[in-house]
Backbone as numpy.savetxt, mean C-alpha at the origin, in Angstrom:
# Nx Ny Nz CAx CAy CAz Cx Cy Cz
-1.52 -20.42 3.73 -2.36 -19.23 3.73 -1.48 -17.99 3.73
-1.72 -17.10 2.78 -0.90 -15.90 2.66 -1.21 -14.86 3.70
-0.36 -13.82 3.75 -0.51 -12.71 4.69 -1.08 -11.50 3.95
-1.98 -10.78 4.63 -2.57 -9.58 4.05 -2.02 -8.36 4.77
-1.35 -7.49 4.02 -0.74 -6.28 4.56 -1.50 -5.07 4.01
-1.99 -4.25 4.91 -2.79 -3.08 4.54 -1.90 -1.84 4.56
-1.96 -1.04 3.50 -1.18 0.19 3.40 -2.14 1.37 3.47
-1.87 2.27 4.41 -2.79 3.37 4.68 -2.04 4.68 4.87
-2.80 5.77 4.94 -2.22 7.08 5.25 -3.32 7.96 5.82
-2.91 8.94 6.60 -3.89 9.85 7.20 -4.41 10.87 6.23
-3.58 11.25 5.26 -3.97 12.25 4.27 -3.43 11.85 2.91
-4.01 12.44 1.87 -3.53 12.17 0.53 -2.24 12.92 0.24
-1.58 12.50 -0.84 -0.39 13.20 -1.27 0.90 12.81 -0.58
0.86 11.75 0.25 2.07 11.35 0.97 2.87 10.28 0.22
2.35 9.81 -0.91 3.05 8.79 -1.68 2.69 7.37 -1.31
1.52 7.19 -0.72 1.09 5.86 -0.25 1.00 4.85 -1.39
0.36 5.22 -2.47 0.15 4.26 -3.57 1.45 3.96 -4.32
2.32 4.96 -4.44 3.63 4.71 -5.05 4.43 3.77 -4.16
4.35 3.99 -2.85 5.02 3.10 -1.91 4.48 1.68 -2.05
3.15 1.52 -2.10 2.54 0.18 -2.19 2.95 -0.52 -3.48
2.98 0.20 -4.59 3.34 -0.44 -5.86 4.80 -0.89 -5.85
5.69 -0.10 -5.25 7.09 -0.49 -5.17 7.31 -1.64 -4.21
6.59 -1.64 -3.09 6.72 -2.74 -2.14 6.23 -4.05 -2.77
5.13 -3.97 -3.52 4.64 -5.15 -4.22 5.65 -5.67 -5.22
6.32 -4.75 -5.92 7.33 -5.15 -6.90 8.55 -5.79 -6.22
8.91 -5.30 -5.02 10.01 -5.91 -4.28 9.67 -7.36 -3.93
8.49 -7.58 -3.37 8.09 -8.94 -3.02 8.01 -9.83 -4.25
7.44 -9.29 -5.33 7.33 -10.06 -6.56 8.69 -10.42 -7.14
9.65 -9.49 -7.02 10.99 -9.74 -7.51 11.72 -10.82 -6.74
11.25 -11.09 -5.54 11.86 -12.15 -4.73 11.21 -13.52 -4.98
10.23 -13.54 -5.87 9.61 -14.81 -6.22 8.36 -15.16 -5.44
7.91 -14.26 -4.56 6.67 -14.52 -3.84 5.49 -14.39 -4.80
4.44 -15.14 -4.52 3.18 -14.92 -5.23 2.51 -13.72 -4.58
2.34 -12.64 -5.35 1.90 -11.36 -4.79 0.67 -10.85 -5.54
-0.28 -10.33 -4.77 -1.40 -9.61 -5.38 -1.49 -8.23 -4.74
-1.39 -7.20 -5.58 -1.59 -5.82 -5.12 -3.06 -5.48 -5.39
-3.78 -5.14 -4.33 -5.21 -4.85 -4.42 -5.42 -3.35 -4.23
-6.02 -2.71 -5.21 -6.34 -1.29 -5.11 -7.74 -1.16 -4.50
-7.79 -0.68 -3.25 -9.08 -0.47 -2.59 -9.39 1.01 -2.40
-8.75 1.83 -3.21 -9.02 3.27 -3.18 -10.20 3.53 -4.12
-11.39 3.14 -3.66 -12.58 3.11 -4.51 -12.86 4.46 -5.15
-13.00 4.46 -6.49 -13.31 5.69 -7.21 -12.10 6.52 -7.58
-10.94 6.17 -7.05 -9.71 6.94 -7.32 -8.58 5.97 -7.65
-8.71 5.29 -8.77 -7.77 4.24 -9.14 -6.41 4.83 -9.55
-5.34 4.33 -8.96 -4.00 4.82 -9.27 -2.97 3.73 -9.51
-3.09 2.63 -8.76 -2.05 1.60 -8.79 -1.81 1.07 -10.20
-2.86 0.96 -11.00 -2.68 0.43 -12.36 -1.73 1.30 -13.18
-1.78 2.61 -12.98 -0.87 3.51 -13.69 0.56 3.34 -13.17
0.70 3.27 -11.84 2.04 3.16 -11.26 2.72 1.85 -11.63
1.92 0.81 -11.91 2.47 -0.47 -12.34 2.51 -0.60 -13.87
2.01 0.41 -14.59 2.01 0.37 -16.04 1.03 -0.64 -16.62
-0.06 -0.91 -15.89 -1.02 -1.94 -16.31 -2.39 -1.37 -16.68
-2.48 -0.06 -16.82 -3.79 0.56 -17.02 -4.49 0.11 -18.31
-3.73 -0.26 -19.32 -4.34 -0.68 -20.58 -4.80 -2.14 -20.53
-4.46 -2.83 -19.44 -4.81 -4.26 -19.32 -6.05 -4.50 -18.47
-6.62 -3.44 -17.90 -7.77 -3.60 -17.00 -9.05 -3.78 -17.81
-9.68 -4.92 -17.62 -10.99 -5.18 -18.24 -12.06 -5.24 -17.15
-11.79 -6.02 -16.11 -12.72 -6.16 -14.99 -12.05 -5.64 -13.72
-12.88 -5.22 -12.77 -12.32 -4.67 -11.53 -12.92 -5.35 -10.32
-12.54 -4.87 -9.15 -12.94 -5.51 -7.91 -14.46 -5.49 -7.71
-15.12 -4.45 -8.21 -16.59 -4.39 -8.10 -17.24 -5.47 -8.95
-16.67 -5.77 -10.11 -17.21 -6.85 -10.96 -17.12 -8.19 -10.24
-16.03 -8.39 -9.49 -15.87 -9.63 -8.72 -16.89 -9.67 -7.59
-16.98 -8.57 -6.85 -17.90 -8.50 -5.71 -19.36 -8.67 -6.13
-19.69 -8.14 -7.29 -21.08 -8.21 -7.78 -21.39 -9.49 -8.54
-20.41 -10.40 -8.62 -20.64 -11.68 -9.26 -20.64 -11.65 -10.78
-20.13 -10.57 -11.37 -20.09 -10.47 -12.82 -19.06 -11.44 -13.40
-17.90 -11.53 -12.74 -16.84 -12.43 -13.19 -16.21 -13.07 -11.96
-15.60 -14.24 -12.12 -14.83 -14.82 -11.01 -13.55 -14.01 -10.79
-12.94 -14.18 -9.63 -11.73 -13.44 -9.29 -10.65 -13.61 -10.35
-10.49 -14.81 -10.86 -9.41 -15.08 -11.83 -9.50 -14.19 -13.07
-10.70 -13.78 -13.46 -10.87 -12.94 -14.66 -10.44 -11.51 -14.41
-10.44 -11.08 -13.17 -10.12 -9.69 -12.84 -8.65 -9.49 -12.47
-7.93 -10.57 -12.25 -6.52 -10.46 -11.89 -5.68 -10.18 -13.13
-4.84 -9.17 -13.05 -3.98 -8.77 -14.18 -2.53 -9.08 -13.82
-1.89 -9.88 -14.63 -0.50 -10.27 -14.37 0.46 -9.17 -14.81
1.47 -8.93 -13.98 2.58 -8.05 -14.35 3.63 -8.92 -15.02
3.79 -8.80 -16.32 4.65 -9.71 -17.07 6.13 -9.54 -16.74
6.49 -8.43 -16.12 7.88 -8.28 -15.67 8.16 -9.12 -14.44
7.08 -9.43 -13.70 7.17 -10.22 -12.47 6.09 -11.29 -12.56
6.38 -12.43 -13.13 5.35 -13.41 -13.51 4.43 -13.89 -12.39
4.85 -13.75 -11.12 4.01 -14.21 -10.02 3.32 -13.05 -9.30
3.32 -11.88 -9.94 2.73 -10.68 -9.35 1.50 -10.26 -10.15
0.41 -9.97 -9.43 -0.85 -9.62 -10.07 -1.42 -8.35 -9.44
-2.28 -7.69 -10.20 -3.03 -6.53 -9.73 -4.51 -6.84 -9.77
-5.21 -6.48 -8.69 -6.67 -6.47 -8.69 -7.07 -5.01 -8.59
-7.52 -4.45 -9.70 -7.82 -3.02 -9.77 -9.16 -2.70 -9.12
-9.27 -1.47 -8.67 -10.54 -1.01 -8.12 -11.39 -0.41 -9.23
-12.60 -0.02 -8.89 -13.50 0.60 -9.85 -13.35 2.11 -9.82
-13.51 2.74 -10.97 -13.51 4.19 -11.03 -14.88 4.77 -10.70
-15.89 3.92 -10.70 -17.26 4.36 -10.39 -17.59 3.96 -8.96
-17.58 4.94 -8.09 -17.74 4.67 -6.67 -19.07 3.98 -6.36
-20.13 4.39 -7.07 -21.46 3.84 -6.81 -21.56 2.37 -7.19
-20.59 1.89 -7.97 -20.59 0.50 -8.43 -20.18 -0.46 -7.31
-19.45 0.07 -6.31 -18.96 -0.77 -5.22 -19.96 -0.74 -4.08
-20.62 -1.86 -3.84 -21.67 -1.92 -2.82 -21.40 -3.00 -1.78
-20.22 -3.56 -1.79 -19.91 -4.68 -0.90 -19.81 -4.24 0.56
-20.17 -5.16 1.45 -20.03 -4.94 2.88 -18.84 -5.70 3.42
-18.68 -5.65 4.74 -17.50 -6.25 5.37 -17.42 -7.75 5.16
-18.54 -8.45 5.20 -18.51 -9.90 5.01 -18.01 -10.27 3.62
-18.43 -9.50 2.60 -17.98 -9.78 1.24 -16.49 -9.49 1.07
-16.04 -8.40 1.68 -14.61 -8.06 1.61 -13.79 -9.14 2.31
-14.28 -9.58 3.46 -13.58 -10.63 4.21 -13.48 -11.91 3.36
-14.56 -12.25 2.67 -14.57 -13.46 1.84 -13.59 -13.32 0.67
-13.56 -12.15 0.05 -12.62 -11.92 -1.05 -11.19 -12.03 -0.56
-10.88 -11.42 0.58 -9.53 -11.48 1.13 -9.14 -12.92 1.46
-10.10 -13.71 1.93 -9.81 -15.11 2.25 -9.42 -15.86 0.97
-10.15 -15.59 -0.11 -9.84 -16.23 -1.39 -8.46 -15.81 -1.90
-8.13 -14.54 -1.74 -6.83 -14.04 -2.18 -5.70 -14.65 -1.35
-5.93 -14.80 -0.05 -4.92 -15.41 0.82 -4.62 -16.86 0.41
-5.62 -17.54 -0.11 -5.42 -18.92 -0.54 -4.61 -19.01 -1.83
-4.64 -17.94 -2.63 -3.95 -17.94 -3.91 -2.55 -17.35 -3.85
-2.30 -16.44 -2.89 -1.07 -15.67 -2.89 -0.36 -15.76 -1.55
0.97 -15.59 -1.61 1.78 -15.53 -0.39 1.60 -14.20 0.33
1.52 -13.13 -0.46 1.38 -11.78 0.09 0.28 -11.06 -0.67
-0.69 -10.54 0.09 -1.75 -9.70 -0.47 -1.52 -8.30 0.08
-1.24 -7.36 -0.81 -0.91 -6.00 -0.41 -2.07 -5.09 -0.80
-2.80 -4.60 0.19 -4.01 -3.80 -0.05 -3.68 -2.32 0.10
-3.85 -1.57 -0.97 -3.68 -0.12 -0.92 -5.04 0.51 -0.63
-5.20 1.01 0.59 -6.49 1.55 1.01 -6.61 3.05 0.77
-7.79 3.60 0.97 -7.98 5.05 0.82 -7.37 5.80 2.00
-7.05 7.06 1.76 -6.51 7.89 2.83 -7.64 8.27 3.80
-7.24 8.58 5.05 -8.21 9.04 6.04 -8.74 7.91 6.91
-9.60 8.30 7.86 -10.10 7.34 8.86 -11.56 6.96 8.62
-12.07 7.20 7.43 -13.48 6.96 7.16 -13.87 5.51 7.07
-15.14 5.29 6.79 -15.71 3.95 6.72 -15.04 3.13 5.61
-14.73 3.77 4.48 -14.12 3.05 3.37 -12.73 2.52 3.74
-11.98 3.32 4.49 -10.68 2.84 4.95 -10.83 1.65 5.87
-11.76 1.75 6.80 -11.97 0.66 7.76 -12.45 -0.61 7.06
-13.28 -0.45 6.03 -13.73 -1.60 5.25 -12.54 -2.25 4.54
-11.68 -1.43 3.95 -10.53 -1.95 3.21 -9.55 -2.68 4.13
-9.52 -2.28 5.40 -8.58 -2.86 6.37 -9.11 -4.13 7.01
-10.27 -4.60 6.60 -10.90 -5.76 7.21 -9.94 -6.96 7.29
-9.78 -7.48 8.50 -9.04 -8.73 8.73 -7.59 -8.69 8.25
-6.98 -7.51 8.24 -5.58 -7.43 7.83 -4.66 -8.06 8.89
-3.59 -8.69 8.44 -2.61 -9.26 9.36 -1.66 -8.19 9.89
-1.41 -7.16 9.09 -0.53 -6.08 9.49 -0.89 -4.84 8.69
-0.46 -3.69 9.19 -0.72 -2.43 8.50 0.54 -1.59 8.48
0.75 -0.92 7.34 1.84 0.04 7.20 1.22 1.40 6.93
1.52 2.37 7.78 0.99 3.72 7.64 2.08 4.60 7.03
1.76 5.24 5.93 2.73 6.09 5.24 2.46 7.55 5.62
3.51 8.25 6.04 3.39 9.65 6.42 4.59 10.42 5.90
4.45 11.72 5.80 5.57 12.60 5.45 5.98 13.37 6.70
7.19 13.92 6.73 7.65 14.64 7.92 7.04 16.03 8.04
5.73 16.06 8.21 4.97 17.29 8.42 4.06 17.06 9.61
3.86 18.09 10.41 3.08 17.92 11.64 1.66 17.45 11.35
1.03 17.97 10.30 -0.33 17.56 9.96 -0.37 16.09 9.57
0.59 15.68 8.73 0.64 14.29 8.28 0.87 13.34 9.45
1.75 13.71 10.36 2.05 12.84 11.50 0.85 12.73 12.43
0.18 13.85 12.67 -1.01 13.78 13.52 -2.08 12.90 12.89
-2.28 13.04 11.58 -3.27 12.21 10.89 -2.85 10.73 10.91
-1.56 10.48 10.77 -1.07 9.10 10.80 -1.31 8.47 12.17
-1.14 9.26 13.21 -1.40 8.75 14.56 -2.87 8.37 14.73
-3.77 9.16 14.14 -5.20 8.83 14.20 -5.50 7.54 13.44
-4.84 7.35 12.30 -4.99 6.10 11.56 -4.53 4.93 12.42
-3.38 5.11 13.07 -2.83 4.06 13.92 -3.82 3.68 15.01
-4.41 4.66 15.66 -5.37 4.39 16.72 -6.62 3.69 16.17
-7.08 4.11 15.00 -8.27 3.51 14.39 -8.03 2.05 14.03
-6.87 1.77 13.43 -6.54 0.39 13.05 -6.36 -0.48 14.28
-5.78 0.10 15.33 -5.63 -0.65 16.58 -6.97 -1.00 17.18
-7.92 -0.07 17.12 -9.26 -0.32 17.65 -9.98 -1.41 16.86
-9.56 -1.60 15.60 -10.16 -2.65 14.77 -9.45 -3.99 14.93
-8.51 -4.05 15.84 -7.88 -5.33 16.17 -6.64 -5.67 15.38
-6.11 -4.71 14.61 -4.87 -4.97 13.88 -3.71 -4.67 14.81
-3.07 -5.70 15.30 -2.02 -5.52 16.32 -0.67 -5.16 15.71
-0.37 -5.68 14.53 0.93 -5.41 13.91 0.81 -4.16 13.03
1.18 -3.03 13.58 1.08 -1.75 12.88 2.44 -1.07 12.87
2.80 -0.51 11.72 4.10 0.12 11.54 3.91 1.39 10.72
4.91 2.23 10.74 4.82 3.42 9.90 6.12 3.65 9.15
5.98 4.33 8.01 7.09 4.70 7.15 7.05 6.21 6.98
8.21 6.85 7.10 8.30 8.28 6.81 8.78 8.41 5.37
7.97 9.04 4.55 8.23 9.14 3.11 8.57 10.58 2.73
9.21 10.73 1.57 9.54 12.05 1.01 10.37 12.89 1.98
11.37 12.30 2.55 12.20 12.98 3.53 13.31 13.78 2.83
13.30 15.09 3.02 14.37 15.97 2.54 15.35 16.14 3.70
16.46 15.45 3.61 17.39 15.41 4.74 17.97 16.79 5.06
18.13 17.64 4.06 18.66 18.98 4.32 17.68 19.80 5.14
16.40 19.75 4.78 15.39 20.49 5.55 15.19 19.87 6.92
15.31 18.55 6.97 15.07 17.85 8.24 16.05 18.32 9.31
17.25 18.66 8.91 18.26 19.07 9.86 18.17 20.52 10.29
17.27 21.30 9.67 17.17 22.73 9.99 16.19 23.02 11.11
15.39 22.05 11.49 14.35 22.29 12.48 13.05 22.78 11.87
13.03 22.98 10.53 11.81 23.43 9.86 10.75 22.33 9.81
11.21 21.10 9.88 10.31 19.95 9.85 10.55 19.11 11.11
9.55 18.35 11.53 9.76 17.49 12.71 10.83 16.45 12.43
11.71 16.24 13.38 12.77 15.25 13.23 12.21 13.84 13.35
13.02 12.86 12.97 12.62 11.46 13.12 12.33 11.16 14.58
13.14 11.73 15.48 12.94 11.51 16.92 11.63 12.13 17.39
11.32 13.31 16.89 10.06 13.98 17.26 8.86 13.18 16.76
8.97 12.67 15.54 7.88 11.86 14.98 7.68 10.60 15.81
8.79 9.98 16.21 8.72 8.75 17.01 8.07 9.00 18.36
8.17 10.22 18.87 7.55 10.53 20.16 6.03 10.66 20.04
5.56 10.89 18.82 4.11 11.01 18.57 3.51 9.65 18.21
4.19 8.94 17.31 3.68 7.67 16.83 3.94 6.56 17.85
2.93 5.74 18.08 3.08 4.62 19.02 3.60 3.37 18.31
3.32 3.28 17.01 3.75 2.11 16.24 5.25 2.18 15.97
5.89 1.05 15.72 7.32 1.04 15.39 7.58 1.64 14.01
8.74 2.26 13.87 9.17 2.81 12.58 9.72 1.68 11.71
9.20 1.58 10.49 9.63 0.52 9.58 10.76 0.99 8.67
10.78 2.28 8.35 11.83 2.78 7.48 11.60 4.23 7.10
12.64 4.82 6.51 12.61 6.21 6.05 12.98 6.22 4.58
12.19 6.93 3.76 12.45 7.01 2.33 12.72 8.46 1.95
13.87 8.71 1.38 14.23 10.06 0.98 13.36 10.56 -0.16
13.17 11.89 -0.20 12.54 12.49 -1.37 13.50 12.37 -2.55
12.99 11.85 -3.64 13.79 11.72 -4.85 12.84 11.78 -6.03
13.05 12.77 -6.89 12.15 12.92 -8.05 12.13 11.67 -8.91
13.20 10.88 -8.88 13.27 9.68 -9.71 12.17 8.69 -9.35
11.77 8.65 -8.08 10.71 7.72 -7.65 9.41 8.04 -8.37
9.07 9.31 -8.42 7.78 9.71 -8.98 7.81 9.77 -10.51
8.96 10.13 -11.07 9.09 10.09 -12.52 8.95 8.65 -13.02
9.56 7.73 -12.29 9.48 6.31 -12.66 8.04 5.80 -12.53
7.36 6.21 -11.44 5.97 5.78 -11.23 5.07 6.29 -12.35
5.28 7.51 -12.79 4.45 8.07 -13.85 4.69 7.40 -15.20
5.83 6.71 -15.30 6.12 5.92 -16.51 5.62 4.49 -16.38
5.04 4.17 -15.21 4.52 2.82 -15.00 5.58 1.81 -14.69
6.71 2.28 -14.13 7.82 1.39 -13.81 8.21 1.60 -12.35
7.86 0.68 -11.46 8.32 0.82 -10.07 9.84 0.96 -10.04
10.33 1.95 -9.32 11.76 2.24 -9.36 12.60 1.09 -8.80
11.99 0.24 -7.99 12.74 -0.89 -7.42 13.13 -1.91 -8.49
12.52 -1.82 -9.68 12.92 -2.72 -10.76 14.25 -2.30 -11.37
14.71 -1.08 -11.05 16.02 -0.62 -11.50 17.03 -1.02 -10.42
17.68 -2.12 -10.62 18.51 -2.73 -9.59 19.78 -1.92 -9.33
20.18 -1.93 -8.05 21.47 -1.38 -7.69 21.48 0.04 -7.18
20.34 0.75 -7.24 20.34 2.11 -6.71 19.96 2.10 -5.22
20.21 3.21 -4.56 19.99 3.25 -3.10 18.51 3.14 -2.75
17.63 3.58 -3.63 16.19 3.48 -3.37 15.75 2.02 -3.34
16.23 1.26 -4.31 15.90 -0.18 -4.35 16.42 -0.88 -3.10
17.62 -0.53 -2.66 18.17 -1.14 -1.45 17.35 -0.76 -0.22
16.89 0.48 -0.17 16.08 0.95 0.95 14.76 0.19 1.03
14.09 0.05 -0.11 12.82 -0.67 -0.13 13.01 -2.14 0.27
14.12 -2.71 -0.12 14.38 -4.10 0.26 14.58 -4.25 1.76
15.22 -3.26 2.38 15.38 -3.29 3.83 14.03 -3.19 4.53
13.14 -2.35 4.00 11.79 -2.23 4.56 11.05 -3.55 4.41
11.17 -4.17 3.24 10.52 -5.47 3.01 11.05 -6.52 3.97
12.37 -6.52 4.20 12.98 -7.48 5.14 12.38 -7.33 6.53
12.30 -6.09 7.01 11.77 -5.84 8.34 10.32 -6.26 8.45
9.56 -6.01 7.39 8.15 -6.37 7.41 7.96 -7.88 7.43
8.75 -8.60 6.65 8.64 -10.04 6.61 9.02 -10.70 7.95
9.85 -10.02 8.72 10.24 -10.56 10.02 9.10 -10.57 11.01
8.09 -9.73 10.79 7.06 -9.54 11.82 5.66 -9.96 11.38
5.49 -10.35 10.13 4.15 -10.77 9.68 4.14 -12.27 9.37
């Protein structure tokens, strides 16, 4: 039975979906059977970051509504033969599933894959809580800004209240020069706010986002410091889930 890892953030714009697509590519590159699930209902992004947008025929709502079986909606990433995407719907009103249906879908995915990586919507709303149903672990993505950290702490508390015990956070888009000036909260200051353990720090680098907009997770470019950083984060996560 595979593990389901939920990726969340307190606010938009922190790089959550880019992080999720790269983490999925890291696991896929190691030979794990991986499914990246986009649960950001109505705001589909992962397909673009993985370069699979032209391959989407059916989405998660079609599976939930019984239009097609799960196998018809899974899109293989041909660069990583054991990695698949389950895209979300762009039409929010099309998704009518409740928690029991989501739980059943996740159970089916766990039976097929070693790692199920769910990219959830930002914020603490009902849709986020639905997407986090029965997760084995959660990774909260935040940037080194006071608003982002406060929102991330609220996400952490909400996920904890839902029974997700293994919760971690990643600090993304870190400008090390600004971080040292006191203009932004330091890693130590952030750690004093967040109760969850720190999983890793990712520097701001335009190459990450340029690569994502080309549909190529930057971790597929072997040998750079970003790829090594993501692999360290993946190692730490695998130790605890």
